[in-house]
C-alpha positions in Angstrom: -3.4 -4.3 -18.9 -3.9 -1.2 -19.1 -1.8 1.0 -17.6 -1.7 4.9 -17.5 0.5 7.4 -15.7 0.3 10.8 -14.6 3.0 12.8 -14.0 1.1 15.3 -11.7 -1.7 14.7 -9.0 -4.2 17.7 -10.4 -4.4 15.9 -14.2 -7.4 14.4 -15.1 -7.1 11.0 -13.6 -9.3 8.3 -14.8 -11.1 5.4 -12.9 -8.7 2.4 -12.4 -8.7 -0.9 -10.2 -5.8 0.2 -8.4 -3.6 3.2 -7.8 0.1 3.5 -7.5 1.8 6.6 -5.7 4.7 7.4 -6.2 7.0 10.0 -4.6 10.6 8.9 -4.4 12.5 12.1 -3.1 10.6 11.2 -0.6 7.1 10.4 0.9 6.9 6.9 -0.4 10.4 6.0 0.2 9.9 6.9 3.9 6.3 5.2 4.5 8.1 2.1 3.2 10.9 2.7 5.3 8.7 3.8 8.4 7.1 0.0 7.8 9.6 -2.0 7.4 11.2 -1.2 11.3 8.1 -2.1 12.5 5.5 0.8 12.6 2.1 -0.5 12.9 0.5 1.8 10.1 0.6 5.6 8.5 -2.0 7.6 8.2 -1.3 10.8 5.4 -2.1 14.0 7.2 -3.6 17.0 3.9 -1.5 19.9 6.4 0.3 20.2 9.7 -3.0 21.4 12.0 -4.7 18.0 10.9 -1.6 15.7 11.9 -1.5 17.3 15.2 -5.1 16.4 16.3 -4.4 12.5 15.0 -1.4 12.4 17.2 -1.4 10.6 20.5 0.5 8.5 23.0 1.1 5.9 20.3 1.5 8.3 17.6 4.9 9.9 15.6 4.3 12.9 13.8 6.8 13.0 10.5 6.9 15.6 7.5 8.3 18.7 6.0 7.9 21.6 4.6 9.8 23.1 1.4 12.1 19.5 2.6 12.7 20.6 6.2 11.2 19.1 9.3 8.0 20.7 10.4 8.0 22.7 13.4 6.7 20.4 16.8 6.8 17.3 14.2 9.2 14.1 16.1 11.1 13.5 12.5 11.1 14.7 9.3 10.5 13.3 5.8 13.1 10.7 6.2 14.1 7.7 5.5 17.7 8.4 6.8 15.8 9.7 9.8 13.8 7.0 10.3 16.9 3.9 9.8 18.8 5.7 13.1 15.8 5.4 15.4 14.4 2.3 14.5 13.7 1.1 17.6 11.6 3.9 18.2 8.4 3.1 15.2 8.4 0.2 16.7 4.4 -1.3 17.0 3.7 2.9 16.7 1.2 4.4 14.0 3.0 7.4 11.8 1.5 10.3 10.8 2.7 12.1 7.5 2.4 15.4 5.8 4.4 16.4 3.4 4.5 19.3 0.6 3.8 16.5 -1.8 3.5 13.1 -1.5 0.3 13.8 1.0 -1.5 15.6 -1.8 -0.8 12.5 -4.6 -1.9 10.3 -1.8 -5.0 11.5 -0.7 -6.1 12.4 -4.3 -5.4 8.5 -5.1 -7.2 6.8 -2.4 -10.2 9.0 -2.5 -10.7 7.2 -6.1 -9.3 3.5 -4.8 -7.1 1.2 -3.7 -3.4 2.6 -3.5 -0.3 1.6 -2.9 2.8 3.8 -2.2 5.4 3.4 -3.9 9.4 4.0 -4.5 12.4 2.9 -5.7 13.0 1.3 -2.4 10.3 -1.3 -2.6 9.3 -1.7 -6.3 10.2 -5.4 -6.9 7.8 -5.7 -3.7 5.0 -3.9 -5.3 5.7 -5.5 -8.8 5.3 -8.7 -6.9 2.3 -8.0 -5.2 0.5 -6.8 -8.5 1.6 -9.6 -10.7 0.2 -11.9 -8.0 -3.1 -10.6 -7.5 -3.2 -10.5 -11.4 -3.9 -6.5 -11.5 -4.9 -5.1 -14.8 -5.8 -1.5 -14.6 -3.3 0.7 -13.0 -3.0 4.3 -12.4 0.4 5.4 -11.4 0.3 8.9 -10.2 3.6 10.9 -9.8 4.1 12.9 -6.7 5.8 15.9 -8.9 7.3 19.1 -6.8 5.7 21.5 -6.1 3.4 21.7 -9.2 6.4 20.8 -11.5 7.3 16.9 -13.0 9.8 14.9 -10.9 12.5 13.1 -13.1 12.8 10.8 -10.3 9.1 10.0 -9.9 8.6 9.5 -14.0 11.6 7.0 -13.5 10.2 5.2 -11.4 6.9 4.8 -12.9 8.7 3.1 -16.1 11.2 0.6 -14.1 7.3 -0.3 -12.9 5.8 -0.4 -16.5 9.2 -2.2 -17.9 8.3 -5.4 -16.1 4.4 -4.9 -15.9 4.0 -4.5 -19.5 6.1 -7.7 -20.7 2.6 -9.5 -19.2 -0.2 -9.2 -22.0 -1.5 -6.7 -24.4 -1.0 -3.5 -22.6 -3.2 -0.1 -23.2 -1.0 2.7 -22.5 -1.5 6.6 -22.6 1.5 8.6 -23.8 2.8 9.6 -20.2 3.4 5.5 -20.0 5.2 5.9 -23.0 7.3 8.7 -22.0 8.1 6.9 -18.5 8.6 3.6 -20.1 11.5 5.2 -22.6 13.2 6.4 -19.1 13.2 3.2 -17.7 16.5 2.3 -18.5 18.3 5.3 -17.9 21.3 4.5 -15.3 19.9 5.5 -11.6 23.0 7.7 -10.9 22.1 10.1 -14.0 18.7 10.6 -13.0 20.3 11.3 -9.3 22.7 14.0 -11.2 19.6 15.5 -13.2 16.9 15.6 -10.8 16.0 19.1 -9.6 14.4 18.0 -6.4 17.5 15.5 -5.9 20.1 18.7 -5.8 18.2 20.6 -3.6 18.0 17.9 -1.2 22.0 17.3 -1.8 22.1 21.0 -1.1 20.7 21.1 2.1 22.6 18.5 3.4 20.4 15.3 3.1 23.2 12.8 1.0 21.8 9.7 3.3 18.6 10.0 2.1 19.3 10.3 -1.4 21.3 7.2 -1.1 18.5 5.0 0.4 16.0 6.3 -1.7 18.0 5.6 -4.7 18.9 1.9 -3.2 16.0 0.3 -6.1 14.6 -3.1 -4.5 15.9 -2.8 -0.6 12.4 -3.3 1.1 9.9 -6.0 1.2 6.8 -3.7 2.1 3.9 -3.1 0.0 2.0 -0.1 1.8 -1.6 -0.3 1.0 -4.8 1.6 1.7 -8.7 0.6 0.7 -10.2 3.4 -0.6 -10.9 6.4 1.5 -9.1 4.5 4.7 -5.9 5.9 4.2 -4.4 4.0 6.4 -1.3 1.8 4.9 -0.8 -1.3 6.2 2.2 -3.2 4.4 0.3 -6.0 2.3 -3.2 -6.4 4.1 -5.8 -8.3 1.9 -7.8 -6.8 -0.6 
């Protein structure tokens, strides 16, 4: 297997068969949660203006700027808000616009098949990749405003710790770094993550508790290349 990790979406990303985009706090956790409560699909917008243009009567706008809900949007980039209002999401299209995750997801999907992955749906994504025998994966971490995010690298490491046992594996340097973080306790990552502490400071403890609940959701948000439309477990 060829398993390459990229700590930020603006790195020199090589061609891969699949791209795993990670924004543990919180975009990919939000995507997984929205699909788990019955949203039909997720479209990622690069900015609020594009999101408003994509809205119709069956659309919910979700997003944040600097961790706070965007004015005029229905909800923030918040798994806890989604779960609290789960019935509203049934069969709805969701348009998501976030500070970091949107860039990473759009960057990856321009290059190939993309799966939005978080700790929440990590086990489901692993099962999907193993069942499909995917042998060439680029893990793209979203980071936080141009800085590396501890929780994203940790999530990549958790996946690498499983996938690397399947076959002869080729890593880049960043994959070795991520793999060495895989067995750090979740509580330690939560304690030292800069972004986690920022979210805690502004009262988003419920989101933190949900996002670090590994393996909770059985959804695989996947988009065909250049479609930028994430549905769960579509046949590719």
